[in-house]
N, CA, C and O of each residue as an XYZ file, in Angstrom:
700
protein
N       0.578     -1.124     -0.115
C      -0.367     -0.501     -0.931
C       1.244      1.415     -0.110
O       1.455      2.569     -0.484
N       1.517      0.969      0.439
C       2.992      2.694      0.262
C       3.673      2.321     -0.441
O       4.657      3.028     -0.228
N       4.037      1.375     -1.554
C       4.061      1.779     -2.382
C       3.105      2.135     -3.758
O       3.319      1.958     -4.958
N       2.197      2.595     -3.173
C       1.138      2.734     -3.803
C       1.051      3.941     -3.848
O       1.168      4.240     -5.037
N       0.819      5.415     -2.858
C       1.300      6.691     -2.877
C       1.829      6.746     -2.952
O       1.903      7.960     -3.144
N       3.149      6.242     -3.041
C       4.309      7.227     -4.269
C       3.937      7.561     -5.394
O       3.917      8.718     -5.815
N       3.406      5.975     -6.345
C       3.346      6.297     -7.461
C       2.324      6.660     -7.901
O       2.291      6.936     -9.100
N       0.853      6.823     -6.910
C      -0.024      8.049     -7.207
C       0.343      9.531     -8.108
O      -0.144      9.839     -9.196
N       1.279     10.269     -7.354
C       1.414     11.479     -8.075
C       2.477     10.984     -9.252
O       2.630     11.824    -10.138
N       2.893     10.311     -9.335
C       3.536     10.515    -11.031
C       2.414     10.153    -11.908
O       1.988     10.659    -12.946
N       2.099      9.268    -11.296
C       0.672      9.065    -12.077
C      -0.563      9.989    -12.365
O      -1.140     10.084    -13.448
N      -0.848     10.615    -11.274
C      -1.840     11.979    -12.087
C      -0.894     13.081    -12.163
O      -1.343     14.178    -12.495
N       0.652     12.932    -11.843
C       0.908     14.117    -13.471
C       1.284     12.957    -14.442
O       2.455     12.953    -14.822
N       0.636     12.183    -14.801
C       1.557     12.011    -15.566
C      -0.107     12.368    -17.109
O      -0.580     12.887    -18.121
N      -0.136     11.670    -16.169
C      -2.344     12.064    -16.138
C      -2.832     13.583    -16.333
O      -3.746     13.905    -17.093
N      -2.321     14.194    -15.785
C      -2.773     15.892    -16.276
C      -1.934     16.007    -17.840
O      -2.479     16.207    -18.925
N      -0.466     15.818    -17.580
C       0.342     16.289    -18.939
C      -0.192     15.356    -20.191
O       0.293     15.780    -21.240
N      -1.148     14.074    -20.418
C      -1.636     13.979    -21.123
C      -2.978     14.206    -21.137
O      -3.701     13.685    -21.986
N      -3.419     14.988    -20.218
C      -4.686     16.298    -20.532
C      -4.227     17.417    -21.341
O      -4.870     17.862    -22.291
N      -3.286     17.791    -21.011
C      -3.041     19.256    -21.498
C      -2.223     18.809    -22.776
O      -2.445     19.528    -23.751
N      -1.662     18.164    -22.905
C      -1.214     17.956    -24.077
C      -2.919     17.424    -24.840
O      -2.806     18.304    -25.693
N      -3.972     16.915    -25.118
C      -5.042     17.110    -25.712
C      -5.889     18.316    -25.563
O      -7.037     18.400    -26.000
N      -5.494     18.895    -25.163
C      -6.420     20.179    -24.391
C      -5.286     21.012    -24.941
O      -5.394     22.045    -24.280
N      -4.282     21.173    -25.742
C      -3.535     22.294    -26.512
C      -4.084     21.677    -27.627
O      -5.152     21.988    -28.155
N      -3.632     21.148    -27.834
C      -4.190     19.920    -29.734
C      -5.863     20.320    -29.982
O      -6.159     20.722    -31.107
N      -6.779     20.228    -29.103
C      -7.772     20.460    -29.488
C      -8.328     22.282    -29.980
O      -8.967     22.694    -30.948
N      -7.862     22.816    -29.072
C      -6.792     24.443    -29.004
C      -6.374     24.795    -30.891
O      -6.760     25.262    -31.963
N      -5.624     24.326    -30.364
C      -5.384     24.829    -32.348
C      -5.887     23.605    -33.664
O      -5.511     23.651    -34.835
N      -6.785     22.604    -33.076
C      -7.318     22.541    -34.151
C      -8.661     23.427    -34.587
O      -9.551     23.207    -35.409
N      -8.373     24.674    -33.543
C     -10.098     25.613    -33.484
C      -9.206     26.754    -33.791
O     -10.000     27.603    -34.196
N      -8.313     27.144    -33.824
C      -7.717     28.219    -34.592
C      -8.347     28.175    -36.114
O      -8.912     27.110    -36.362
N      -8.348     28.938    -36.944
C      -8.903     28.945    -38.138
C      -7.262     28.908    -38.963
O      -6.275     29.640    -38.888
N      -7.602     27.610    -39.782
C      -6.876     26.883    -41.107
C      -7.098     27.997    -42.711
O      -8.124     28.213    -43.357
N      -6.178     28.327    -42.848
C      -6.917     28.924    -44.265
C      -6.728     27.751    -45.846
O      -7.450     26.779    -45.623
N      -6.153     27.621    -46.987
C      -7.862     28.387    -47.536
C      -8.884     27.141    -46.912
O      -8.722     26.130    -46.228
N      -9.800     27.702    -47.438
C     -11.373     27.107    -45.925
C     -12.105     27.395    -47.221
O     -11.821     28.305    -48.000
N     -13.211     26.392    -47.377
C     -14.436     26.305    -48.162
C     -15.635     26.773    -47.437
O     -15.586     26.296    -46.303
N     -16.442     27.329    -47.560
C     -17.597     28.001    -47.225
C     -18.557     27.230    -47.958
O     -17.906     26.951    -48.964
N     -19.792     26.655    -48.118
C     -21.217     26.754    -48.705
C     -22.478     27.312    -49.108
O     -23.274     26.396    -49.312
N     -22.872     28.203    -49.263
C     -24.461     28.743    -48.401
C     -25.384     28.938    -49.624
O     -25.042     29.330    -50.739
N     -26.544     28.612    -49.230
C     -28.090     29.030    -50.354
C     -28.462     29.926    -49.695
O     -28.257     29.920    -48.482
N     -29.195     31.073    -50.393
C     -30.071     31.728    -50.102
C     -31.838     32.430    -50.927
O     -32.751     31.605    -50.903
N     -31.955     32.920    -51.150
C     -33.030     33.371    -51.354
C     -33.023     34.773    -50.927
O     -32.963     35.276    -49.805
N     -33.139     35.533    -52.701
C     -33.179     37.365    -52.236
C     -34.445     37.681    -53.192
O     -35.078     36.853    -53.847
N     -34.644     38.952    -53.123
C     -35.518     39.457    -52.961
C     -35.797     40.942    -53.705
O     -35.836     41.976    -53.038
N     -35.972     40.931    -55.055
C     -35.420     42.167    -55.470
C     -36.245     43.232    -55.172
O     -37.384     42.824    -55.400
N     -36.306     44.670    -54.688
C     -36.698     45.718    -53.872
C     -37.555     46.266    -54.707
O     -38.752     46.186    -54.985
N     -36.260     47.066    -55.153
C     -36.464     48.347    -56.539
C     -35.654     48.781    -57.570
O     -34.678     49.406    -57.155
N     -35.733     48.641    -59.038
C     -34.898     48.380    -60.272
C     -34.880     49.764    -60.759
O     -35.924     49.822    -61.408
N     -34.345     50.849    -60.827
C     -34.110     51.885    -62.280
C     -33.341     51.979    -63.043
O     -32.110     51.993    -63.032
N     -34.535     52.094    -64.206
C     -33.946     52.085    -65.600
C     -35.373     52.593    -66.519
O     -36.551     52.341    -66.265
N     -34.851     53.316    -67.552
C     -35.135     54.551    -67.979
C     -35.385     55.457    -67.354
O     -36.396     56.017    -67.780
N     -34.891     55.990    -66.379
C     -35.831     57.079    -66.151
C     -36.743     56.873    -64.132
O     -37.113     57.594    -63.206
N     -36.684     55.790    -64.403
C     -38.106     55.306    -63.519
C     -37.598     54.481    -62.860
O     -36.583     53.857    -63.171
N     -38.675     54.278    -61.154
C     -38.287     53.217    -59.930
C     -39.359     52.064    -60.811
O     -40.138     52.464    -61.676
N     -39.263     50.914    -60.505
C     -40.159     49.988    -60.157
C     -39.689     49.162    -59.100
O     -38.563     49.094    -58.606
N     -41.160     48.295    -58.724
C     -40.778     47.685    -57.575
C     -41.285     46.240    -58.073
O     -41.711     45.718    -59.103
N     -40.977     45.883    -56.671
C     -41.184     43.991    -56.911
C     -42.247     43.260    -57.655
O     -42.247     42.451    -58.583
N     -43.021     43.748    -57.023
C     -44.661     43.383    -56.094
C     -45.704     44.481    -57.172
O     -46.927     44.599    -57.090
N     -44.781     45.186    -58.148
C     -45.726     46.014    -59.477
C     -46.313     45.013    -60.534
O     -45.490     44.927    -61.445
N     -47.528     44.134    -60.804
C     -48.438     43.195    -61.347
C     -47.474     42.225    -61.841
O     -47.785     41.376    -62.677
N     -46.022     42.360    -61.220
C     -44.632     40.823    -60.868
C     -43.863     40.864    -60.101
O     -42.879     41.566    -59.870
N     -44.345     40.047    -59.664
C     -42.867     38.939    -58.169
C     -41.773     38.585    -59.487
O     -41.939     38.534    -60.706
N     -40.417     38.342    -58.466
C     -39.292     38.712    -59.363
C     -38.696     37.936    -58.110
O     -38.797     38.642    -57.107
N     -37.991     36.461    -57.800
C     -37.245     36.172    -56.840
C     -36.397     35.318    -57.786
O     -36.649     35.053    -58.961
N     -34.532     34.641    -56.489
C     -33.566     34.669    -56.816
C     -33.046     33.729    -55.960
O     -32.860     33.899    -54.755
N     -32.831     32.812    -56.546
C     -32.078     31.660    -55.505
C     -30.421     31.266    -55.647
O     -29.953     30.266    -56.191
N     -29.447     32.748    -54.758
C     -28.311     32.828    -55.495
C     -28.039     31.175    -54.668
O     -28.969     30.615    -54.086
N     -26.727     30.607    -54.743
C     -25.915     29.695    -54.412
C     -24.685     29.869    -54.850
O     -24.316     30.498    -55.842
N     -23.798     29.038    -53.738
C     -22.485     29.076    -54.075
C     -20.944     28.802    -53.702
O     -20.388     28.796    -54.800
N     -20.203     28.627    -52.948
C     -18.594     28.995    -52.982
C     -17.675     29.676    -52.431
O     -16.616     29.439    -53.013
N     -17.542     30.421    -51.581
C     -16.314     31.026    -51.126
C     -14.918     30.573    -50.871
O     -14.382     31.441    -50.182
N     -14.457     30.030    -51.010
C     -12.621     29.745    -50.529
C     -12.187     31.406    -50.377
O     -12.190     32.485    -50.970
N     -11.709     30.529    -48.743
C     -11.693     31.840    -47.654
C     -10.314     31.928    -47.482
O     -10.183     31.215    -46.487
N      -9.009     32.379    -47.819
C      -7.880     33.004    -47.736
C      -7.058     33.797    -47.174
O      -5.940     34.238    -47.440
N      -8.033     33.935    -46.095
C      -7.446     34.053    -44.507
C      -8.481     35.372    -43.918
O      -9.470     35.722    -44.563
N      -8.301     35.670    -43.322
C      -9.166     36.421    -41.987
C      -9.997     37.697    -42.563
O     -11.059     38.173    -42.160
N      -8.958     38.183    -43.896
C      -9.456     39.579    -44.973
C     -10.193     38.902    -45.877
O     -11.422     38.969    -45.906
N      -9.316     38.032    -46.874
C      -9.986     38.700    -48.024
C      -9.900     36.603    -48.275
O      -9.278     35.846    -47.529
N     -10.804     36.141    -49.637
C     -11.556     35.130    -50.233
C     -12.058     35.919    -51.418
O     -12.314     37.089    -51.707
N     -12.082     34.394    -52.113
C     -13.122     33.946    -53.507
C     -13.494     33.359    -53.565
O     -13.055     32.209    -53.539
N     -15.049     33.852    -53.737
C     -16.454     33.590    -54.452
C     -17.133     33.516    -55.507
O     -17.384     34.516    -56.180
N     -17.649     31.981    -55.901
C     -18.084     32.058    -56.727
C     -20.201     31.528    -57.265
O     -20.791     30.482    -57.534
N     -20.379     32.234    -57.211
C     -22.023     31.828    -56.983
C     -23.040     31.562    -58.470
O     -22.937     32.306    -59.446
N     -23.872     30.541    -58.426
C     -24.913     30.905    -59.335
C     -26.562     31.451    -58.424
O     -26.852     31.484    -57.228
N     -27.302     31.795    -59.631
C     -27.844     32.568    -59.077
C     -28.978     31.997    -60.320
O     -28.860     32.536    -61.420
N     -29.946     31.041    -60.175
C     -31.545     31.429    -61.107
C     -32.320     32.641    -60.320
O     -32.565     33.252    -59.280
N     -32.466     32.477    -61.532
C     -34.673     33.733    -61.258
C     -35.357     33.673    -61.611
O     -35.668     33.332    -62.752
N     -35.926     33.996    -60.743
C     -37.986     33.328    -61.268
C     -38.466     34.572    -61.708
O     -37.884     35.644    -61.548
N     -39.725     34.371    -62.358
C     -40.553     35.287    -62.283
C     -41.808     34.507    -62.753
O     -42.079     33.582    -63.519
N     -42.786     35.828    -61.424
C     -43.859     34.471    -61.834
C     -45.057     37.012    -62.994
O     -45.170     38.237    -62.973
N     -45.348     35.879    -63.505
C     -46.791     37.396    -63.852
C     -47.706     36.930    -64.341
O     -47.381     35.744    -64.303
N     -48.960     36.968    -64.943
C     -49.993     36.274    -65.647
C     -50.176     34.995    -65.030
O     -50.321     34.070    -65.829
N     -50.212     34.655    -63.608
C     -50.643     33.211    -63.922
C     -49.440     31.811    -63.803
O     -49.192     30.652    -63.472
N     -49.082     32.882    -64.291
C     -47.224     31.576    -64.447
C     -45.867     32.215    -64.340
O     -45.286     33.297    -64.259
N     -45.663     30.601    -64.396
C     -43.714     31.380    -63.246
C     -43.069     30.216    -64.312
O     -43.461     29.138    -64.758
N     -41.919     31.016    -64.451
C     -40.513     30.059    -65.357
C     -39.315     30.938    -65.447
O     -39.361     32.156    -65.617
N     -37.883     29.981    -65.275
C     -36.965     31.119    -64.790
C     -36.835     31.896    -66.239
O     -37.067     31.514    -67.386
N     -36.442     32.949    -65.787
C     -35.725     34.101    -66.450
C     -34.254     34.053    -67.003
O     -33.792     34.497    -68.055
N     -33.531     33.224    -65.734
C     -31.992     33.776    -66.089
C     -31.278     33.275    -65.309
O     -31.696     33.653    -64.214
N     -30.050     32.352    -65.101
C     -29.641     32.504    -64.069
C     -28.066     33.342    -64.891
O     -27.566     33.344    -66.016
N     -27.640     34.195    -63.058
C     -26.327     34.379    -63.663
C     -25.634     33.474    -62.624
O     -25.904     32.978    -61.530
N     -24.170     33.512    -63.872
C     -23.127     32.915    -63.110
C     -22.055     34.361    -62.735
O     -21.878     35.189    -63.629
N     -21.447     34.535    -61.474
C     -20.536     35.283    -60.943
C     -19.945     35.503    -59.801
O     -20.040     35.840    -58.621
N     -19.134     35.084    -60.883
C     -17.015     35.261    -59.283
C     -17.361     36.324    -58.608
O     -18.437     36.914    -58.710
N     -16.400     36.617    -57.851
C     -16.107     37.123    -57.507
C     -15.389     36.988    -56.104
O     -15.280     35.893    -55.553
N     -14.607     38.886    -55.221
C     -13.720     38.651    -54.516
C     -15.249     38.982    -53.763
O     -16.450     39.101    -54.002
N     -14.096     39.040    -52.532
C     -14.443     38.737    -51.138
C     -13.685     39.292    -49.525
O     -12.908     38.699    -48.776
N     -14.237     40.502    -49.443
C     -12.912     41.138    -48.110
C     -14.579     40.951    -47.298
O     -15.779     40.882    -47.567
N     -13.427     40.932    -45.933
C     -14.177     40.507    -44.961
C     -13.285     41.312    -43.328
O     -12.169     41.532    -42.858
N     -14.684     41.472    -43.051
C     -14.578     43.243    -42.035
C     -14.381     42.664    -40.644
O     -14.154     41.454    -40.649
N     -14.419     43.272    -39.412
C     -15.079     42.726    -37.907
C     -15.809     42.315    -37.814
O     -16.397     42.381    -38.893
N     -16.640     41.527    -36.773
C     -17.704     41.282    -37.128
C     -18.541     40.938    -37.721
O     -19.423     41.742    -38.020
N     -18.587     40.025    -38.004
C     -18.679     38.880    -39.237
C     -19.480     40.055    -40.677
O     -20.528     39.807    -41.274
N     -18.509     41.370    -40.906
C     -19.881     42.082    -41.875
C     -18.412     41.567    -42.811
O     -17.306     41.274    -42.355
N     -18.882     41.587    -44.293
C     -18.232     41.250    -44.583
C     -19.231     42.208    -46.204
O     -20.438     42.390    -46.367
N     -17.781     42.678    -47.275
C     -18.398     43.264    -48.569
C     -18.462     42.644    -49.305
O     -18.307     41.601    -48.671
N     -18.628     42.231    -50.678
C     -17.960     41.143    -52.184
C     -18.765     41.467    -53.168
O     -19.926     41.265    -53.522
N     -17.457     42.243    -53.644
C     -17.363     42.462    -55.098
C     -17.577     41.610    -56.723
O     -16.680     41.636    -57.565
N     -18.409     41.159    -56.864
C     -18.889     40.525    -58.336
C     -19.086     40.866    -59.586
O     -19.950     41.719    -59.787
N     -18.522     40.433    -60.472
C     -19.037     40.393    -61.827
C     -19.916     39.751    -62.529
O     -19.814     38.635    -62.019
N     -20.987     39.623    -63.623
C     -21.740     38.467    -63.483
C     -22.153     38.598    -64.992
O     -22.079     39.601    -65.702
N     -22.661     37.190    -65.347
C     -22.624     37.416    -67.029
C     -24.258     35.876    -66.934
O     -24.010     34.687    -67.133
N     -25.100     36.185    -66.741
C     -26.586     36.213    -67.466
C     -26.811     35.871    -68.732
O     -26.458     36.439    -69.765
N     -27.634     34.569    -68.515
C     -27.707     33.090    -68.899
C     -28.688     34.551    -70.440
O     -28.516     34.311    -71.635
N     -29.687     36.015    -69.929
C     -29.995     36.525    -70.652
C     -30.091     37.008    -71.656
O     -30.972     36.852    -72.502
N     -28.643     38.038    -71.680
C     -27.606     37.822    -72.586
C     -27.067     39.817    -71.599
O     -26.578     40.759    -72.223
N     -27.274     39.825    -70.626
C     -27.306     40.821    -69.907
C     -25.743     40.576    -68.515
O     -25.402     39.694    -67.727
N     -25.206     42.056    -68.948
C     -24.220     41.292    -67.620
C     -23.736     42.427    -66.680
O     -24.633     43.162    -66.266
N     -23.069     42.568    -66.465
C     -22.449     43.900    -65.338
C     -21.712     44.061    -63.727
O     -20.503     43.962    -63.936
N     -21.831     44.165    -62.961
C     -21.358     44.413    -61.678
C     -22.210     43.700    -60.251
O     -23.281     44.253    -60.003
N     -21.906     42.812    -59.542
C     -22.962     43.972    -57.811
C     -21.922     44.169    -56.769
O     -20.900     43.500    -56.611
N     -22.287     45.064    -56.164
C     -21.996     44.757    -54.506
C     -22.908     44.608    -53.600
O     -23.951     45.217    -53.360
N     -22.122     43.278    -52.887
C     -23.444     43.592    -51.621
C     -22.458     43.202    -50.121
O     -21.384     42.621    -49.963
N     -23.391     43.818    -49.229
C     -22.599     44.176    -48.310
C     -23.718     43.161    -47.005
O     -24.887     43.342    -46.665
N     -22.568     41.989    -46.519
C     -23.215     41.415    -46.586
C     -22.791     40.967    -44.137
O     -21.783     40.758    -43.464
N     -23.775     41.033    -43.955
C     -23.772     39.846    -42.501
C     -24.399     39.430    -41.894
O     -25.622     39.510    -41.781
N     -23.116     38.510    -41.009
C     -23.172     36.817    -39.930
C     -25.171     37.165    -39.490
O     -25.669     36.551    -40.433
N     -25.766     37.445    -39.094
C     -26.949     37.853    -38.002
C     -26.818     36.780    -36.509
O     -26.981     37.441    -35.483
N     -26.590     35.469    -36.290
C     -26.772     33.570    -36.331
C     -25.405     33.218    -36.383
O     -25.014     33.148    -37.548
N     -24.806     33.047    -35.802
C     -23.441     32.547    -35.590
C     -23.473     31.121    -35.260
O     -23.497     30.992    -34.036
N     -23.483     30.110    -35.819
C     -23.889     28.477    -35.262
C     -21.941     27.623    -35.679
O     -21.045     27.810    -36.503
N     -22.182     26.785    -34.600
C     -21.360     25.963    -35.374
C     -20.996     25.242    -36.586
O     -19.811     25.231    -36.917
N     -21.848     24.655    -37.270
C     -22.187     24.227    -38.363
C     -22.579     25.023    -39.082
O     -21.648     25.392    -39.797
N     -24.141     25.889    -39.475
C     -24.283     26.801    -39.646
C     -24.994     28.173    -39.435
O     -26.029     28.252    -38.773
N     -24.329     29.379    -40.094
C     -24.660     30.297    -39.278
C     -25.288     30.867    -40.442
O     -25.237     30.303    -41.535
N     -26.290     32.731    -40.119
C     -27.548     32.456    -40.958
C     -27.736     34.271    -41.294
O     -28.016     35.153    -40.482
N     -27.501     34.378    -42.591
C     -26.757     35.905    -42.659
C     -27.807     36.937    -44.186
O     -28.279     36.778    -45.312
N     -27.642     37.904    -43.146
C     -28.538     38.903    -44.855
C     -27.384     40.825    -45.025
O     -26.664     41.728    -44.599
N     -28.319     40.006    -46.214
C     -26.962     40.603    -47.770
C     -27.888     41.901    -48.278
O     -29.084     41.894    -48.573
N     -27.242     42.665    -48.282
C     -28.296     43.922    -49.508
C     -26.785     44.324    -50.936
O     -25.692     44.889    -50.992
N     -27.875     43.459    -51.950
C     -27.270     43.642    -53.050
C     -27.400     44.749    -53.571
O     -28.329     45.514    -53.313
N     -25.913     45.113    -54.869
C     -26.927     46.688    -55.584
C     -26.180     46.670    -56.973
O     -25.093     47.173    -57.258
N     -27.052     45.957    -57.756
C     -26.654     45.468    -58.917
C     -26.548     46.552    -60.197
O     -27.388     47.452    -60.187
N     -25.530     46.531    -61.347
C     -25.899     47.704    -62.050
C     -26.089     45.425    -63.200
O     -25.703     44.258    -63.129
N     -27.178     46.638    -64.215
C     -26.686     45.793    -65.203
C     -26.478     46.096    -66.469
O     -25.503     46.822    -66.276
N     -26.658     46.118    -67.880
C     -26.565     46.368    -68.867
C     -26.057     45.468    -70.050
O     -25.520     44.445    -69.625
N     -26.080     45.569    -71.414
C     -25.983     44.914    -72.426
C     -27.399     44.293    -73.206
O     -28.286     45.131    -73.039
N     -27.682     43.651    -73.638
C     -28.306     42.739    -74.244
C     -29.922     43.317    -75.544
O     -30.984     42.813    -75.908
N     -28.996     44.878    -75.850
C     -30.289     45.689    -76.382
C     -30.934     46.825    -75.427
O     -31.509     47.886    -75.672
N     -30.445     45.859    -73.725
C     -31.201     46.598    -73.211
C     -30.514     47.486    -72.690
O     -29.311     47.556    -72.940
N     -31.430     48.777    -71.448
C     -30.652     50.413    -70.779
C     -30.399     49.540    -69.952
O     -30.797     48.399    -69.716
N     -29.169     50.723    -69.252
C     -28.397     50.133    -68.059
C     -29.987     50.064    -67.085
O     -31.117     50.411    -67.428
N     -29.381     49.337    -65.488
C     -30.807     49.035    -65.169
C     -30.187     48.311    -63.582
O     -29.656     47.207    -63.703
N     -30.258     48.936    -62.105
C     -29.477     49.090    -61.215
C     -30.629     49.021    -60.198
O     -31.580     49.719    -59.845
N     -30.177     48.061    -59.958
C     -31.363     46.987    -58.818
C     -30.977     46.547    -57.315
O     -29.903     46.073    -56.948
N     -31.862     46.760    -56.714
C     -30.947     46.231    -55.057
C     -31.938     45.247    -54.398
O     -33.111     45.161    -54.759
N     -31.532     44.701    -53.667
C     -33.091     43.671    -52.968
C     -32.497     43.649    -51.108
O     -31.907     44.552    -50.515
N     -32.842     42.549    -50.676
C     -32.970     42.407    -49.574
C     -32.409     40.344    -49.859
O     -33.229     39.552    -50.323
N     -31.061     39.932    -49.494
C     -30.914     38.662    -48.796
C     -30.862     37.971    -47.970
O     -30.145     38.265    -47.013
N     -31.704     36.575    -47.978
C     -31.445     36.368    -46.340
C     -31.104     34.648    -46.756
O     -31.625     34.133    -47.746
N     -29.860     33.650    -45.547
C     -29.121     32.824    -46.405
C     -28.960     32.347    -45.078
O     -29.221     32.776    -43.954
N     -27.964     30.360    -46.015
C     -27.257     30.399    -44.220
C     -26.147     30.175    -45.068
O     -26.057     30.198    -46.296
N     -25.421     29.981    -44.283
C     -23.551     30.012    -44.536
C     -23.837     28.186    -44.589
O     -24.916     27.596    -44.644
N     -22.488     27.643    -44.551
C     -22.701     25.753    -43.899
C     -21.605     24.897    -44.707
O     -21.501     23.686    -44.511
C-alpha cells in the first residue's frame, strides 16, 4: 500500500500531462486554417429597379425571386474568392418561369464583427452582364451553419436593353 501512494503522484502527473496535451491539440485545431471552403444557399427578393429614368418595385404586377447559391474560398481572415450561381424566377399572369441564370465570380473582403463586402462580375444567360456589390452580415453564427442578411446593389447592361440598377434583400445560410 505504501508503494501505491508513491506512484499515485507520478500517475496523476502523467495523466495531467496527457490531458494538457490533448486540450492544447484541441485548441490548436479550433484556430482558423486557410484555405477554407464555405458553401451557402439564399433567397434574394429584389426591392426596386431603376431603369429608363424611373423606379419600379418588385410587386407591381410581376414578382421576381432569385435563389443564389455558391462557394466561398476563404484565403485569410480578410480575403476570399467567391463563385455564385443565381437562377431568377419571374411570376406574372398566373405563370412562373426561370428567366435567366447569373454566373458571378468575385472577391470577398472580410471585416470585423462578421461583416463582409463582396464585389462580383455577373454574366446572365439572358445576355445581360454587369457588376454587383453586396454588403453581407452574419446575424446568427452557429457551429455548423450561420444565418446571414445581405444587401446587393446590381448594375446590368447589354442585350440591347437600357442600363438598370437594382437593389434587394437577401437572406441565407452559410454551411
